[in-house]
Every structure is written in C-alpha cells, then in structure tokens.
N, C-alpha and C positions, 0 to 999 in steps of 0.2 A: 865255843860257847858265847852267848852275846854278853856285856860287858854287865854289872852292877850298877845302878844307878849313879853309885859316887865316883864311879870309873869310866862315866859316857863323856864326861867334857872332856878326857884325852883321846877320844875314839872320834875318828875322822870318818864321816859317812859324806861320798857323793852323788846326789842326786839328780837320777833321769828326769830333767824337767821338760816335759813336751809342750806345755801350753796349756793343757788341758786340767781341768779341776781337781783330778784324781791325785795326780803327781804332784802338785800344789798343795795338798792337804798332806801326801806323805811327806814334805820337807817341813809344812809347820810342825806336824808331832813330833817328828824328828827333832826339832828344835826344841820344842817344849821340854822331851824327855831329855836333854841334857846334852848331845852327841853338838858336835863340831859340824855344823853342815856348809857344804857347798853343793853347786850344779854344773849341771851340764845339759846343754841342750843340742840333742844329735840331729843331724843333717844328713839324711838317708839317699836323696834323691838327687838326683841334678838336671835328669834327661827332660823334666817340665819348669826351669825356673821362670818365674814369672807367669806361669800358667794358673788360669782360674781355677783348676781341679785341686791342685796341691797348694793348698795354702799354707807352707812354710813360713813365708813373712809374718802372717797374721801369728802364728802359732809363735815364733820366734818374740813377737811384741808380747804377749801374754805372758810367757816365761820371763821376758826381762821384767814386767812391770810384778811377777810373784816375786822376785828375787830381791827388787827393790824394796818392797812390800817388807821382806822377810832380814833384810840388810843381809844377803848373803852373797859370795862372788859365784858370776855367772860364766862360765867359758861355753862357748859354739864350736862344736868339734863335727868334722865332715867326715862320715863312714862311707860314702857313697861309691866308692871303689870297693870297698869290701864287701858292701848289701849286692853291688851290681855280680862280684865275682862268685858270691857265696848262697846269695838269695834268688836273685834275679836270675841268673844262667840257670839255675835248677829249676826255678820256675817256668821258664819258657821250654827245657828238655821234657818236662813232666805233658805238658801239653802236648808236645812234638810227638808224644809216646801213646798218647789220647786217655791221659790221666787226667786228673783234677785236682792238684797239690794246694796245699793250705802254706802259703809264703809266710803267714805270720809265725808259724811255730819255728822256722828257721831261723826268722829273725831274731826271735828272742833267744836261740841257741847260738847263733854265730856271731849277732850284731851286740844286742843289749848287756848278754850276759858271755860274752867273748872279749871284742873288741873295745867295749865300752868299760868294761872291766878289768882287762887290759893294762888301760890307758888311766883310770882310775887308782890300780895298786902302785903305778909308775910314778903317780904324784902323791904319793904315801897312805893313801885311804887304806882304810881297815876294812870297810865295807863300802857297798853300792847298793841304793834303795831306788824302788819305783813305785807306780801307784797299782800294779796288781792287785786284784781281788785273789790271795791265798794266805797259805799260813805254813809256818816253820816249826817243826818241834826238833831241837836238838839234844843229844844225849850224849855219853860218852865215845859211842863210836862212829855216829853217822849222823846225817841229817835228813831227816823224812819232809814230803812234800805234803802239805794237807790242805782240802777244797778249805775257800772260804764260807764263811760263815753266811756270806748272803749267797742263796743258791741261785739266783737270778743272775750274779755278778760274778761267780766263782770262774776263776780264769787257770786253774791248775791243767785243765786241758791243754791249755797254750803251751806248758812249760814243761812236758814230759822228758823233754831231751837234756834236760839239764843236769849236771852230773853234780857229786858230793863236792869238788872245789868251787864250783859256780856256786852253788848252794852255801858253803860253807861263809862266802864272803859276801852274802845277800840279807837285804833284809826289806818285809813286808808290810809296811806300816799300817793298810788298810783292811790285812786280812779279815779281824774281827768285827769290820763293821758294814753294817747295809750302805747302800750306794746313798739313800736319803739321808742318812745322819752327815757323811761327806759333804755334801751338799749344803749343809745347813751349818756346819763347820766354816766352808768356804764364804756362804753370804755373812755369817758372824765377824768373821775375820776382815770383811770388806773387801775379798779378791776379786778381781775387776773382771775373772774369767767363771765364778761362781756359777752363773746361769749358762754355762757355755755348754752347745749341744755336744753329747758324745761322739769321737769319731766311729766312723763305719768304715770297712774295707782298708784297704791298704793305700797309702799314701799315691802311688804311682798311677793307680787307678781313679782315686777320688769317687766324686760323685758323677764321673760320665758314664755314659754305656759302656759296658764291657766289650761289647762286639767291637765298638770304635776304636777303644784302643788295641784289642789282640791284632785289629787290619794293621796296624804301624809294624808289626813283626810276625804277621803270618799271611801269606797272599792266600786270595780266595782257594779252597778246596773242594769246589762242586761235586755231591755225590747223591746217593738217593735215600730217602725216607722211605722203611718198609715195615710192614705189621710183622709179628711175630710168624703170621702163617706165609711170607713171602709175599705179600701184595706190594706192588709199589702205590706209595700214597701221596708223595711230592719229592723236592728237591729241596739240600740243605748246602749251605756254604763253605762247611768245615767241620768236621768231627770237634775240633776244641771249641767250638762255640758251645757245645751241649755237655749238658752231664746226667750220670743215672737221677730220676726221679723228678726231672724238669718237665713242666707242663707249659708255659709261656713260651712265645716267639718259632712255635713249630710249623705256623701255616696251615695245618690241615684241622682246623676247629670245625668246619663244615663236615669233614669227609667222617661220618659216624655211621655206625650201626643200628640196629634196634635198639641197645643200649642206651644210645643218647647219651654217653658218657666221655669225657674228655680223652684227649691221647696222653701218655706221659712216655718218656725214655725210658725203657727198660734195657739197653744192649748199645754195643758198638762192635761192629764188625770192621776192625782196623783193615786187613787184607783187601778188602772190598769196597772200603771206604763208605760203608750204609750205617744208617743211623736206625736203630730198632725202636720200635714205639707198641706200645699195646694199650687197649681204651680200659679206664677205672683208675682211680686212686689206691684200690686195694687188690688190683688184678696181682693173680698168683706171682706172675714174672718179675714185680716186684719184690720180693721178699724172698732172703735166701737163709739159709740156717746155719750159715759158716761163711769163713775167709778164709786167706793165705796173707799175710804180710810178711813185710822185708824189714831188715835194719830194725829188728828189737832193740830197745835199750831198756835200761834196768837201772832205775837212780840209787838204787842200794849201790850199784857196781856189775860183777856179772849176771845176766839173765840166768833165771833157774833150766837146771838140766831134766827135770822131771815135769810132766804136767801139773798145772796150779788150777784150783777153783777158785774163781776172783770175779769181778764183774767189770763191764766195758763199757766206754761209748764210741759210736762210729762217726759222731758228729758233735760239734761243741752244744748246741742245743738240745740235749737228749739227758735223759735219766740213766743212771747206768744200768746194765742188762746182765744176769748173773751166765757165765761164758766157763768154759775149760779152755785154756791154753798151754797147747802142747808144743813145747821147743822142736825147730827142726834144724837141721843143719844148715849153715852159712850164715846164721843170725837171723834166721826165718822162723815163721811160728804160724799155726794152725790156731783158729778159734772157731769154736762151735758152741753157738748159744743155747741156750735153754729153749729160749722162740725167736722163730723166724723174724729177722730184720729187716726193714724196708730202706730200699734204696742204699744198699752197701755200694760204696763208690771207693774204685782204684783211685791213689794219690791221696785219699785222705788218709787222717790219721786213727787208727784205734788204738785209745787210751784205757789204761788199767787200773783196777782201784780195788783196795780192800778195806770197806768203809769207807772214812774220811780221807785215806791215803791215798797219794797218785802213785802208785808203783814203777809206772814206765809205758811205754807204748810202743808204736810200730809202725810202718806205712803200708795201707792195703794194697795190696798186688792185683788179686785177682778174689773172683766170687768162688766159693767151693761148695756146691751144692749140684750133685748129681741128677737133682731131682726137677732142676729147671729145662728150661727148651733148652737146646744145644743152640739154637740161632742165636740166643744173647751171649753166648758166651765172648767175653771181652779177650780177645787177642792179645 
C-alpha cells in the first residue's frame, strides 16, 4: 500500500529521471506530495558515446537541470552491461529468427524495473517512480496495473511483463493526467525541458535509418521478393529489414497489376529467404483471425488454466480487440479474435486487458489461421 500523506515525509522514492518532461513532472509531483525524492539518470547504451544519434549527454544535462531546480540529489548509473546482456542480445536473436521484437518492453522489465529497482532498494528506497502513463490499484492481496487515463499516451502495453514484486515498489505519478497537463505544469514550473520533443524509438537506433543501424550487426543476406502466387518481383537485402504490413522500401512500386494498388509485406519464408508481398492495404493475406504466442506472463501471478474471454492489442497504437485466450503447455497460448486483425507480426507483443486493467501478455510466435495462403506462413 502507498503511505498516507502524513507518513510520506519518511518514504524515500527514487525517480528515474530521463531528461524528458514526463519524468521531470513525476519528480515534481512526488515532491509536492511530501515524499523524500531522489533521482537517478540511467545510462543504458555505450556503443555510440558521442554519436549524434544517441543524445545521452543532452539528456543528462536536462536531468541535472531539473534535479537542481527541484533541489534533489541525482546519481548517474550505467546499466549498459545489463542492457546488452538482457535486452540487446535478445533483440538481435529475434531478428535472426525472422521476427520483429519490441525491445522497449524488455527494457522496462529487465532494466527500469529490475536493475534500477534493485539499485534503489539497496539505497534504502521504498519505491521507484517513472514518467510512464499508467496507473496502479492496490488492494489487500495484489497490485493491479491499469491503463493511463490519457488514451493517446497510455503505456500499459509496454509494462505487461512486470510482476507483483516490481509493481509493489513502483509509483506512476502521471497515470491520471493528460500529456497536455504535464507540459503545462512543466512550463509553469520553469523546467528548461518543458517543450522538449518526446523521444521516439530506442536510444541505440535514435533518429538514424533503421537499415543503416542494422547493417552494423547483420551482413546483407540477399533474397527474392515474390508475390503470393510465386511471381518474382525484385530482390531484397535481408528479411530482417522488413516486417509484416510494411509498404515503404520494397522497391517494387512500379510493378502493379490492373488494381494499381501498392505492395505490402504479408509474410516471410525463412527457409528459402523469400519475402512475400501482396497488393492492397486490405488484402486478405494481411488479415488473420488468430495467433500463437509464447512466454505468457500474467501480472497477478500464475497464468489462467482455462480459456478466458478478454480483449487484446497486437501493437501499441491499437484499441483492444475482443478475443478468446486459450492457455497451452509450456507457457504458450492461442488467441482467437472475434474479428480478423491486420498485420499480426511475430516477435511483437499481444497484451491482454479486462476493461482498464492490463492482465498480462505474451510474445507472438506465429499466425494461427488455416484460411491464409500457405505461401505466407512464417517459418
């Protein structure tokens, strides 16, 4: 349980101060609520020190300015080794397997709410806090993860891997606020970063072209681009540079049939290094009624043993869709949607909800739809 206001002056909270406006306002709100607030700036990537694409020095300067403004201590801690071992190696392995991972989810569970949490508790902190747009509801037996009230900023999707221990030591001060109010508070407080642009993507890629970054770790693996009927259309430099539903960067814009519609990636044949495409944003082969996922994580504890009617989203910017979640052996599950979903992507997360509550999630392993053309089956 979180402490009552009279007790908060004895409660120590360490905020993950990123240099952005969200964590800055989170620290301010906690301070105003009477907590003993300190801050940590996490450095999670060493490969591009001094690189224009990973502005860690600028972020650290902004974090220091906010800490000075609030008169709170700030420590700089490097979790680069943990990030490489527990996030980036997984990122590379998923791409080698032909999938499209979401490293931000793993970064939350392994770095922000594990390595950082362990550090904070060792420093006698009672809680850690971040600028995530999510809410927590605590009762006598458990902690429930809820969506942030700002539907445009809700980040519960990225937090589904957190467990009861992690959530019990966490605070999300921005969960009940819209982003516009956060910026207004930052401007009123005079934070130097009040108008700073929200970060996009992950630091080790930053604003550079994704393919340029990936070539540092994957040599070109040329293969063929074929239509679902087997027609050769063009070549590609590696399946890892493409994802399901992709339109841009295929190099076949001029190869159109009478429909005149653009081409989209609908599948990968890993065994033969073939990228499979079809024409039209709403082509039938872009839609699937089900999926199989692995590593099912349930926030309340053990995953369910019987089928569960709930809702789910297969990407961050999507409203939840009604589905039936059916547990399988070895922490796998099958998900059947009431309506077919577009561009289900292996490697991404399927996250489950019951109303506002985030129940948990899993990593999409494959498309489970026998009605699809077998040529687009992900090997």
